[in-house]
N, C-alpha and C positions, 0 to 999 in steps of 0.2 A: 622726431620721436616724442610722443606725448607721454607725460608721466601717467596719465589715466588710460593706459593701454597695456594689454598683455605683453606686447613686444618689449615695453620698457621693463616690466617685472622680470622677464627672462634676461634682458640685457643687464639689469642691476645685479641679479643673482650671480651671473657669470663673471661680471667685472669685479664685484666685491670678493668673490671666491678667489679669483686669479690674483687680486691685489695682495691678499695675505699669503698666497702660495708663492708669489713672485719674490725673488731676491730684492732687497731694498734698493740696490743701485739701478734696477730696471723699472721700478714702480712708476717713476715720472713718465717713462716711455709708454707703459701700459695705459696710464690714465690719459695721456695725450692722444694716443691712438683711439681709445674708447671715446674721448670727447669729440674727436674728428668724425668718427662714425656716427655718434649721437647727433651732431649738427648736420651732417650730410644726409641724414634720414629725411630732412625737410626738403631742401633744394640743394643738391650736391655742388653745383657750380658756385654757390655763394661762399664756399669755403675759401675761395680765392680773395674775396673781400676781406675776410678775417686775416688771411695770410698777408695781404698788402699792408694793413694797419699794424700788424704785429711786427713785421720787418722794420717799418719806419720807426715805430716807438722803441723797439729794442735798440737800434743804433742811436736814436735820439737820446735815450737815457745814458748810454755810454759816453757819447760826445759831450753831453751837458755836464756830466761829472768831470770829464777831462778838461773842459774849457776853463781858462783862467780869467778871461775878460768877461765882465758882467754883460756887455753888449752881445758877445758871441753866445752866451748862455740864453739870453732872451730870444735871439734869432732862432736858435735850435728848438727852444720850447715852442715858439710861435709856429715853426714849421711842422712840429708834431701835432699841435692843436689844429692847425689849418687842415692837415691831412685827415684827421679824424672828423672834424666838423664838416669838411668837404664831402666825405663819404655820406654823412647824414644828410647834407643838403641835397645831394644828387638823388639818393634813393628814397628819402622821406619827404623832402620839401620842394623838390624841383617843380613838379607839376602844380603844386599849390601856389608857388610863387609865380609860375608862368601863367596860371589862370588869372591871378589878380592883375598881372601886367596886361594881359589880354583885355580884361574888362576895362581897365583904365584907358588903354589905347583906343578901344572901340568908342568910348565916350568922346575921344578927341578925333574921331573919324580916321584912325589909323588901324593897320592890321599888324598883329603880332606874328612875325615870320618864324618864331622859334617853335619847332614841333614838340608835342608832348611825348614823354617817354613811356613806353609800354613795358614796364618792369614791375615785378613783385617786390614788396618790402621784405628785406631779409629778416628772418625771425630774431627778435630780441636785439635788433641793431643798436637801439639807444642804450641798452644795459651794458653790453660789452664795450661800446664806444666810451661811455663814461668811466668804466673801470680802467680802460687803457689810458684815458686822459689823466686820471688820478695818479697813475704811476709816474708819468713824466713830470707832472706838477710837483709831486713829492720829492723826486730826484732833484728837480730845480731848486726847491726850497731847502734841500740838504737834510730832509727827514728820512730819506731812503737811499741806500746804496744802489747803484745801477746793477742790475742782474746780468752777470756775464754769461750764464748758461742759457743759450737760446731756447732750448727745449723747456727749461723750467719757466722762463718768462712766458713762452707760448701757453703753457699749462695754466699760468696765473690768469691769463685772459680767457682761456677756453675751458676751464674746469667745469665739467658737464653738469653737476647738480645746479649751479647757479648761472650757467652760461646765457640762457635765453630770457630769464625773468628775475635775475638777482637772487639774493641781495647784492647790491653793488658794493663790492669789497674794496678795501684799501691794501696796497702792497705790504704795508707793515704787518698786516694780519696774515695774509695768505702765503707770501713768499717764504717766510721762515718755516711755516708748516709743511710746505712742499719739500724743504730740505731736511725735515725731521723724520726720523724713523718711527712709524706708528705700529707698535705691536698689537696683536689682536687683544681687544679689551671687551670682556663679556658685558660689563656694565654699560659701556658706551654703545655696544651693539644693541642691547635691549632698549636703552633709552632712545636711540635713533630710530629703531623700528616702531616704537610707540609714537614718536613724533610723526613718522610717516603715516601710521594708521589714523591718527587724529586729522592729519592733513587730507587724507583720502575721504574721511567722513565729511569734512567741510566741503570738499569739492563735489563728490559724487552724490551725497545724500542731500545737501542743502543747496549749494550754488547751482548745480545743473538742474535740480528739480525746480527751483525758483525761476530759472531762466525760461522755462516753458511759458509761464504766465507773463513774465516781464517782456519777453520778445513779442508775444501776441499783442500786448497793449502798445508798446513803443513802436512797433512796426506798422500799426494801424491807429494813429492817434485820433483820427476823426471819428472812429467808431465807438469811442469809449467815453464814459462820463467821469465826473470828478472823483467819485468814490473809487472806481477802478484805477484811475491814474494815481491816486494817493496810495492805494494798496500796492500797485506795481512799483511806485517810487520807493516805498519802504522796503519792498522785496528786493529791489535792485541794490539798495544800500547794503542789505544783508548779503545779497549774491556776490557783489564785487569784493566785499570783505572776505567772505568765505572762499571765494575763488582765488584771490591773490594771497591771502594769509595761508590758505591751504597749500598753494604752491610753495610758499616759503617754508612751511612746516616740512613738506616732503623733501625739499632741497636741503634744508639744514639737517634733518634727520638722516637723509641719505649720506651726506658728508660725514656726519658724526659716526656712523657705523664704521667708517674707515679711519676714524681718529681726527678728522678735521673739524675745527670749530668756526662756523660761519656766524656773522653778526646777526643779532636779533632784528627782525624787520617790522614786527608789529607787536604792540603792547596794549591790547584791548582798547582800541581807539574810541569805541562807542561808549566808553565809560568816562570820557573826557568831560570836564566841567566847563571848559571854555575852548575857543578855537585855537588858541596858542598851545594848549595842552594837547588838543587833537593832533596837531602837526608834530608834536614830540612823540606821538604814539603811532601815527600812520606812516607807512612806507619810510621807516626811519633811515634806511640807507640812502634814499634819494634826498630826503629833507636835510640830512646832515651833509650830503654832498654839496647841495646848493648853499648851505650855510657856510661851509669851510672854503669853497672855491669861488663863490660869487658874493654872498651877502657880506661876509667879513671883509674881503678885499674892497668892497664898495664903501666901507666905513663902519658897517655893523651897527652896534648901539652907541658908538662913540661920536656920532655926528648929531647935528641939530634935528629936532623932531620932524620938521618938514622933509629934510633929506632922508631921514630914516624911513618915513612912510613911502617916499618915492622908491627907495631901495627895495622895500617889501613888494611894491607893485611890480618892479622889474623882475624880482625873483619869481613871484607867482605867475607873472605873464610867461616867462621862459619855462616855468614848470608846466604850464598848460600847453605851450608849443611842444615841449619835450614829449608829451603824451600823443600828439598827433597833429597832422597838417589839416586842421579843420577849425573853423571859428567857434564851434561848440566847445572845444578844449580851451581856446583863448578866453572865452567868456567865463568858463569854469575857473580858470586860473585867476582872472581879474576879480571875480566875486570873492575868492578866498583872500586875495590881497586886500580887498575892501573890508572884509570881515576882520582881518588881522589889524589893519590900521585903526578901525573903529574901536576894537577891543583895547588896544594900547592907549587910545585917547581917553577912554572912560575908566580904565583900570585903576588909576589913582583915586578915583572918586567912589569906587565900590566900597560898601560898608564892610568893616571887619567883623566877622562872626566868631563866636566862641567855638572851641574845638569840638564840643559835644552839646547835645540838646536837640529837642524836637525841631526848633526853628532852623538850626544848622542842617539837620538831616533833610528837612523839606526843601530848603534852599538848594542843597546839593543835588537832590533829585530834579528839582526844577531847572537848575543850570545844565545838567546832563541832557535832559529832554529838549531844552532850548537849543543847545549846541547840536544835538542830533537832528533837530528840525532844520537848522541852518545848513548843515552838511547835506542832508537829504535833498533839500531844494537845489543845491548846486549839482547833485548827481543827475538831475533832470537834463541839464545841458550836456553833461558828460556822456549820458547814455543815448540821448536823442540822435537820430540819424542826420539831422540838419538843424540849423538855427530856427528855420521855419517850423519844423516839427516841435521843437522845444517850446516855442511861443504858443503853438496850438495846444499843447499839453497844459501849459500854465493857464491859458485863457479858459480852459474847460475845468479847472480845479473847483470853480464855484458851482458847477452843475452836478448835483448829486442824483443818483438813480437807485432803483430798487434791485438791481442785479449786479452786485459788486464782485461777483466771481465769474464773470463772463468767460466762457471757454474752459472753466475748471469746475469739476464736480466736487461734491462735499468730501468724498474720500481722498481726492487729490489734494484738497486743501488741508485735510487732517495730516496727510503724509508730509506736507510741507511744514505745518505748525509744530508738530511733535519734535522733529529734529532741531527746529529753531529754539524751542523751549529747553531742550537738552543743552544746546550751545550756550544759551543765556545763563543757565544754572551753573554750568562748569566755569564760565568766565566770571560770573559773580563770585563764586567761591575763590577763584584764583585772585580776584581783585581785592576782596574784602576779608576773606578767611584763609589766607595763604598757609597759616600754621595748622589748619585742620587737615584731616587725612585726605589724601588724593587717591581717587579710585585706581588709577593706573599704577601708582607706586605704593599702595597700601601694604603694610607689613602683614596683613591678613591675606594669605594666599588665595582664599576663596573669593574675597572681595576683588583682589587684583585680577585674577584670571576671569572672574565673572564679568568685570568691566570690559576686559579685552574681548572676550567671546561675544558679549552683548553688542559692542561696537562693530565687530565683524559681521554679526547677524544683521544689524541695521544696514550696513553697507550692501550686503547681499540682497536684503529684502527691499530696501528703498532706493538704492543707488541707481543713478541714470548712467548706464554704461555706453550709451551712444550719444552722449552730450557733446557740447562744443569744446574746442580746445580752450586753454586758459586765456582769460581776457587780456592779460598783460603781454601775451606773446606778440600782439600786434604793435607793441611799442618798442 
């Protein structure tokens, strides 16, 4: 079931209404049943995969907590992690690994006898797998008590707002909230609905409209010149941000209306002044997951510089692989690892600027634009259908033409640029003028309702309602 569908809106209204009408002791059951229905709306049989990992991790958490010997605890944790990673390996990476083995064997004049699997990737597999893994790791570390209620633990993994595309939550945040009684709160309801509205604006009005132009260029790389490719790449940078942060806004807002507080997943990443700051702002739940469960255990910042840079490459390589079984994602991850290592090398030598002044302001703008350019370049690999297509696109960047809006009329372009300008102005205000009035929360009722009605009007007027599903569903 897609967030950007009428079916979901009906589903959301019914579930939220029943949630507050239902006695507290049955709310977990209502949400679990609703989450199962939500997930089974995609491919019903794949609920069994979730059930398999839920059962394993539920008992692993209990047995890890009970185990006295450190060796036994490690074995139980390893069993849980192997089960989760094994599911990922089979459904997401098996054919990719098999293909590479086949290519290698062919070079050695051998034949790979292992057949390819004709299976669809379960929606959001990487998200709920990582959330499940964080539970057993935290129980193992002693930071989280094992959840004894099977239904409550199942809901922790399957909570429908963030089930298929995050945020990737931690048990310390979600499990206590499931056990907490959430009375109806008007302020939370209104705040959550406003977040959902802004998320729909990002998705329907910006992301899905930009996708039309981006898809045309990236699906036919040989037909376009450098001007078109540059525009499409900038548009994709905005598209993927609005698509994914739009989903996060809807998910967080949806949960908030029921009293749940999900973690922030984006913090205006395109205002980052360097690549390190970008990753503190982009997909926060994933970047902190890799930091806490991979980078720090590898030594973090407490090792020698060379080892630290190697750890960064490992983290970003795995981050790329997490996104998909394709070398385009591998290159994307390695480029970000390279960016991060180079930035940390030159960081001590960067000049100290005064807090205020024209030089500081111009340098800050320059740093933001430079970081944005670096990130946008990596998006070429992320979006390209293949590594070959990516290099075709890059090779044609130097060829500029007189028709930069191939396949898009002037009115279609205007319909894209106006919402982008609105997004930029809103985020600029939130970044640099947070104390100034906010349109959605203004004390002036005319301004507040005017902003809401105007946003709804733009969604109805410019929204693309037959657009693609959310990009990160495929991960």
